[in-house]
N, C-alpha and C positions, 0 to 999 in steps of 0.2 A: 126243484128240477135241476139236474146236473149241468154245469157249465161246459160248453164246447171247448175242445182243445186240451182238457185236463188229462186225457188218457195218454197223450203223446209223451208228456213228461214222466208219467208213471212207467211207460214202456221202456224208456231209456234207463230208468232206475233199476228195473228188473233185469234188463240185459246186462247191466254192469255187474250183477251178482255172479254171472256165469263166465266172466272174463278171467283169463289166467293172471294171477297176481304177478307184477313185475319183480324180477330178481334184483336184489340190491347189488349195486356196483361193488366189485371186489378189487383190491390192489393186486398187481402181479406178484408172484412169489419172490422173495428176496434172493439175490444171487450170492451164493456162499463161495468165497474164494478159499483156496487151500492155504492153510497157515504157513507163514514164513518160518524157515528154520531159525532157531535161536542160537546165537553164538555163546558158548559157555563163558562165564566171567573170567577175565584175565587172559583170554585168548583172542587173537586177531585173525581175521579172515585173510588168507593168502590169495592174492590176485595174480601172482606171478610177476616176473620182472618186466618192465616196459620194453617194448621193441627197440632195438638199437636205432638211433637216429643216423641214418646213412646220408652222406653227401650225394645229392642228386646228380652232381657233376662228377665225371670220372677223375680219380686221383691223378695228379701229375706224375710223369715218369721221373726216375732219378736224374738229377742234373749232371751235366758233364761240363767241361771247360775248366777254367782256372781262376775263378772269381776272387778267391782269397789266397792264391798262391804267393808264397814269400811272406805271408803274414801269419804263419802257423807257429805252434809251440810244440816241441817234441815231448815225449813222455820223460819223466824224471828218471835218471840213471838208477836210482834206488830200486826200481821195479823191473830192471832189465831182464832178470832171470825168473820172473814170477810164474812162468809157465813150466818151470822145472820143479819136479816134486820135492827134491831135497836141497833146494837153493833158497836163500832168503829173498824177499822178506817174509814169505809165507811157507816156511818149512813144513813139509807134510801135506801141502795143498798145491793145486795148480789152477791158476786163473784161466778161465774159459776164453777160447777164441771162437768166433762164429764164421761159418761159410757165408757166401753171398745170399743164399736163400733165407737163412735164419736172420741175417742182418736186415734184409729187406722187410721182414715182418715187424721190425722195430723202427722203421722209418716213419716220421711224422711230417706233416706239412700244414700250412695255414691256408684255409679256404678263402673265398672272396668276401666272406662276412667277418673275417678276422678270427675264426675259430680254428684251433689246432685239432687235426684228425690223423688217424692211422692211415697210411698209404695202402696198407694191405686190403682194407675193405671200406674205407671212408667213414668209419665210426668215430665218434668224438673221443678225444684223448682226455683222461682225467687222472689226477694223481692222488685223489682222496684216500685210496687204500694202498698207496705205495709203501714198500718196506725199505728200511735203511739199515746200514751197519750199526750206527750209533743210536741208542735208545733216545727217544724224544725227537728224532729227526724224521718221523713218519709224515706222510702226506706230501712228500717231495720226490720227484723222479730224477735220476741222473740223465744227463744228455751230453751229446757231443755234436759238433758241426764240422764237416770236412771242408776241404779247400774248394769244393764245387758249390757249397752252400746247402748240401743235404744235411738234415738234422735227424739224429737217431736218439731215441729215448727208451728208458726202461723203468718200470715201476718196481723192479726187483733188483736188489743188490745184496751180495753176501760176501763177507770178508774172506779173502783168499780164493774166491770163486768167480764172482761177477762184479766187475768194476767199470769205470769209464773206459779203461783200456780194452775191455771186452767189446765195446761198441766201435772201436777203431782198429781192433786187431794189433794194437801197439803202435799204430801210425800217428804222426803229428795231427793236431787239431787246429781248426780255425777258431773254435770256441768250445768251452766245456763248462759244466757246472750243474746246477739244479733247476728244475722247473716246478713251479707251483701252478697247477691248472685245475679249474673247476668247470665241468661240462664244456670243455673246449676253450674256455676263456682263460687266457694267460693272466695270472694274478701278479706274479713277479718271477724274476730270473736272477740267479746268483752265479758267480764264477767259482764256486766252491768245489775244487777237485784236487785231492792230494796227489793223484797220479800225474797231473799236468801243471798244476799251479799256474793257471792262466794269468797273463799280464794285461796291461792297459790295451794293447793292440787287439787282443782276443775279445775283450768287452766291447770295444768299438766295432769289431767285426759283427758281433751279434746285434748291436744297435743298428748297424747298416742294414742287416738282413731284415730286422723288424720294420724299419722304415719303408722298405719295399712294399710291405703289406699294410701300410698305414698304421703301424703299431709303434711308432717312434716314442710314444709317451709311456710305454711299458716300463714299470719300475725295474731297474737293473742295479744289483748290489755287488760291490767289489770288495773282496777280502782284503785287498791291498789298502783299502780305505776304511778298514775296520768293520767291513760288512755294511757300510752305509750305502744308502741309495744315491746314485749319481744322476742329477737332473740332466735333461736333454741338452741344455745350454752348456753344461760342463763337459758333456760327452763331445759336443761339437768342438769345444776348445781343445780337448785332448786329441781329437782327430786331426785338427790343424797342426798341432805340435808334432804329432807323429809324422805327418806328411812333410813337415819342414826339417825333420831330423834326417841327416844324410845316412 
C-alpha cells in the first residue's frame, strides 16, 4: 500500500521540469577607448609658450623729481657725434635715438616681491636671450638709470646702432651697466658701459635704488675694481666717503 504524502514531492519534481532555465550572469561589455596618438621618435609635442605672468598690480608711472640730480655721469666725449653718419666713432652708421613712446616701452621697475618687470605690460623681465655687441657676452641686458630713478633696459644691442646712449638719448646717467635677470629675479648688476664709464657715485646710486626695494644685497660689480663684486658694507663706506667729499 502506497504511503501518503509521497505524491507531493513528485509533483514538485515534475513541475521543475517545465520551468525556464536561469540564464547565466554575464559581465558588461568592455569599454573600448580611442587609442592615444603616438608621438614619432625624436619629436616633442609642442604645447605652446606659457602665458605671460603679468603683475596683478598696475605698473608705476614714470618718476619725476630730482632724486639723483648732481650725481650723474655724462656720456664720454668720444661718442659726441655718434648720431652723424660720417663722423667717428661709427663711420657709416648712426646710433639710434628714441622718442618718449619708444623709450617708455623699455622702462622696467621692481614690484613688491622684488621682481623686475616691464612697465609697458607688467610682464617679467628676463635677459636669458639678450644679445650683445661682443661674442660671449650674451645673457646680459644693457641698462641706464636717469636722475629721477627710472630704469630703462634693452635685451638688444648692436654696434654703431643701439647702445646705452640710445636709452638716454645721449643725456647723463645716474647709473648704467648690465643686468643679469632670470624670470624677474636680479642675479647681478655691473657698471660696464663704454659710453659712460660709470664711477663709484653711479654704483652707489644703483645700490641706493635697490635698497628702496629691499634688494640691497644684490651683487654689484665695479669695473673700476677689476669687475669684482662690492659687498654692501664696502658700498656703505664708499657712500660715506662720497658724502664727505666737498
